[in-house]
DOTIVEX-296233 format. One line per 5 residues: their letters; for each residue x, y negated, z negated of C-alpha. Coordinates in Angstrom, 1 decimal, padded with zeros to 4 digits. Last residue first. Layout:
DOTIVEX-296233
a> X,Y,Z ~ ...
***
This chain:
DOTIVEX-296233
ndkll> 012.8,021.8,-126.7 ~ 016.1,022.1,-128.5 ~ 017.3,025.2,-126.5 ~ 016.4,023.6,-123.2 ~ 014.5,025.8,-120.8
rwpap> 011.3,023.8,-121.2 ~ 013.1,020.9,-119.6 ~ 013.1,022.8,-116.4 ~ 009.4,022.3,-116.0 ~ 009.1,024.4,-112.8
virwg> 012.2,025.0,-110.8 ~ 010.8,025.2,-107.2 ~ 012.7,025.9,-104.0 ~ 012.3,024.6,-100.4 ~ 014.7,026.0,-097.8
gnlhv> 018.0,025.7,-096.1 ~ 020.4,026.0,-099.1 ~ 018.4,023.6,-101.2 ~ 015.3,021.4,-100.8 ~ 013.9,020.7,-104.3
fgdfr> 010.5,021.1,-105.9 ~ 010.6,020.7,-109.7 ~ 007.2,019.6,-110.9 ~ 003.7,020.8,-109.9 ~ 000.7,018.8,-110.9
mglde> -002.9,019.9,-110.3 ~ -005.2,016.9,-110.2 ~ -005.5,013.2,-111.0 ~ -005.0,010.5,-108.3 ~ -008.4,010.6,-106.6
gpvvl> -009.3,009.5,-103.0 ~ -009.2,013.1,-101.7 ~ -009.5,015.6,-104.5 ~ -006.0,016.2,-105.7 ~ -003.0,018.5,-105.4
kasyf> -000.2,016.7,-107.2 ~ 003.4,017.1,-106.3 ~ 006.7,016.2,-108.1 ~ 009.8,016.2,-106.0 ~ 013.5,016.5,-106.9
thgpa> 016.3,015.0,-104.9 ~ 019.8,016.5,-105.2 ~ 023.2,014.9,-105.2 ~ 024.2,015.2,-108.8 ~ 024.0,018.5,-110.8
lhpav> 021.3,018.3,-113.5 ~ 022.1,019.2,-117.2 ~ 022.3,015.6,-118.4 ~ 018.8,014.9,-116.9 ~ 017.0,017.7,-118.8
kkwgg> 015.6,015.4,-121.5 ~ 014.7,012.6,-119.0 ~ 012.9,015.2,-116.9 ~ 010.7,016.1,-119.9 ~ 009.1,012.7,-119.6
afkaa> 007.1,013.9,-116.6 ~ 007.9,011.9,-113.4 ~ 005.9,008.8,-112.3 ~ 007.4,005.6,-113.7 ~ 010.7,006.7,-115.0
adgrw> 011.6,008.9,-112.1 ~ 009.8,006.6,-109.7 ~ 012.4,003.9,-110.4 ~ 014.7,004.3,-113.4 ~ 015.7,007.0,-115.9
aqide> 019.4,006.6,-115.3 ~ 019.7,010.4,-115.2 ~ 016.5,010.7,-113.2 ~ 017.5,008.1,-110.8 ~ 020.9,009.9,-110.2
vtaat> 019.1,013.2,-109.9 ~ 017.2,011.6,-107.1 ~ 013.5,011.0,-107.5 ~ 010.5,011.9,-105.3 ~ 006.8,011.6,-105.7
llvet> 004.3,013.5,-103.6 ~ 000.5,013.3,-103.4 ~ -001.2,016.2,-101.6 ~ -004.9,016.2,-100.7 ~ -007.1,019.3,-100.6
qepkk> -008.3,019.6,-104.2 ~ -011.8,020.4,-103.2 ~ -011.2,024.1,-103.8 ~ -010.4,023.5,-107.5 ~ -007.3,024.6,-109.4
pglvl> -005.2,024.1,-106.3 ~ -002.6,026.7,-105.4 ~ 000.8,027.9,-106.2 ~ 001.7,031.4,-107.4 ~ 004.3,031.9,-110.1
egndw> 003.0,034.7,-112.3 ~ 003.8,037.6,-109.9 ~ 005.6,039.6,-112.5 ~ 008.9,039.5,-110.8 ~ 008.6,035.7,-110.4
apgyt> 007.9,035.3,-114.1 ~ 010.7,037.7,-115.0 ~ 013.2,035.7,-112.9 ~ 012.1,032.3,-114.2 ~ 013.3,032.8,-117.7
aeaaa> 016.6,034.6,-117.5 ~ 017.6,032.8,-114.3 ~ 016.7,029.4,-115.8 ~ 018.6,030.1,-119.0 ~ 021.7,031.1,-117.0
alead> 021.4,027.9,-114.9 ~ 020.9,025.8,-118.0 ~ 024.2,027.1,-119.5 ~ 026.2,026.8,-116.3 ~ 025.1,023.2,-115.5
flael> 022.0,023.0,-113.2 ~ 021.1,022.6,-109.5 ~ 023.9,024.4,-107.7 ~ 024.0,027.3,-110.3 ~ 020.2,027.6,-109.9
daktp> 020.5,027.9,-106.1 ~ 023.3,030.4,-106.4 ~ 021.2,032.5,-108.7 ~ 018.5,032.4,-106.1 ~ 015.5,030.1,-106.3
rltas> 012.0,031.5,-105.6 ~ 010.1,029.1,-103.3 ~ 009.5,031.7,-100.6 ~ 007.4,033.6,-103.2 ~ 004.9,030.8,-103.2
laark> 004.2,031.3,-099.5 ~ 003.6,035.1,-100.0 ~ 001.4,034.5,-103.0 ~ -000.5,031.8,-101.4 ~ -001.2,033.7,-098.1
dpsai> -004.9,034.6,-098.8 ~ -005.7,031.2,-100.0 ~ -004.4,029.6,-096.8 ~ -005.3,025.9,-096.4 ~ -003.9,024.8,-099.8
vaqlf> -000.7,026.7,-099.4 ~ -000.3,025.5,-095.8 ~ -000.8,021.9,-097.0 ~ 001.9,022.5,-099.6 ~ 004.4,023.6,-096.9
tmlgk> 003.6,020.7,-094.5 ~ 003.9,018.2,-097.4 ~ 007.3,019.7,-098.4 ~ 008.5,019.3,-094.8 ~ 007.1,015.7,-094.7
atadd> 008.9,014.9,-097.9 ~ 012.1,015.6,-096.0 ~ 014.4,018.7,-096.1 ~ 012.7,020.2,-093.0 ~ 014.0,023.8,-092.7
sgpqa> 011.3,025.2,-094.8 ~ 008.5,023.2,-093.2 ~ 006.2,026.1,-092.9 ~ 007.7,029.3,-094.5 ~ 007.6,032.0,-091.9
aqapg> 011.3,032.9,-092.1 ~ 011.0,033.1,-095.9 ~ 007.9,035.2,-095.8 ~ 009.8,037.9,-093.9 ~ 012.6,038.2,-096.6
aptgg> 011.1,037.2,-100.0 ~ 013.5,034.9,-101.8 ~ 016.2,036.5,-103.8 ~ 016.4,036.7,-107.6 ~ 017.1,040.4,-107.7
gtppa> 013.6,041.6,-107.2 ~ 011.0,040.2,-104.9 ~ 008.0,041.3,-106.8 ~ 004.8,040.5,-104.8 ~ 003.2,037.3,-105.7
kdgca> -000.2,037.7,-107.3 ~ -003.2,035.9,-105.9 ~ -006.2,035.4,-108.2 ~ -007.7,032.6,-106.2 ~ -006.7,029.8,-108.5
alpll> -003.2,031.3,-109.1 ~ -001.9,027.9,-110.0 ~ -003.6,028.1,-113.4 ~ -001.0,030.7,-114.2 ~ 001.8,028.1,-113.8
latla> 001.9,026.1,-117.0 ~ 000.6,028.8,-119.3 ~ 003.0,031.3,-117.8 ~ 005.8,028.8,-118.2 ~ 004.9,028.2,-121.8
lalfp> 004.7,031.9,-122.5 ~ 008.1,032.4,-121.0 ~ 009.4,029.5,-123.1 ~ 007.9,030.8,-126.3 ~ 010.9,033.0,-126.9
rarm> 013.2,029.9,-126.9 ~ 015.6,029.7,-124.0 ~ 019.3,030.2,-124.9 ~ 022.1,027.8,-124.5
***
């Protein structure tokens, strides 16, 4: 399975608005999370929604640290192989790697007043059966990528919103894996037939 050439552009278009303050993630090279930033990642060892919430609140509150915090979300090759079938893991490594290396994957609100985080979670099993919050609240692309997901994981979708609103910046693909939070944004865009 090979990613289409427009995939890198699509990921860039999807994630560049995340760099609201112009932060650029430093290259981390080799598909490994940044060393010192990994240890300082708020909530990294907390595999619950609370841990992800803590992390995202730190991103919102610290515009000057967004690039470093975002870099801690970079999945390793082993992470990708644990999440996806072999073909999709290879496509993910080939597509996400350059985006991380070029500093294109930086989280942050689009507007400074987007200070509230809304989370939705779905297990791989719910995504594959297309039931519950997966069907009700996840992007439809998850249904396409469902057959390529390894069982036993829970994915999170997050929205950064103005308090009291439900529309805002949406980020898909958070997952707690191998002791820390990772992101695999819009994995359905990696599919050959997309």
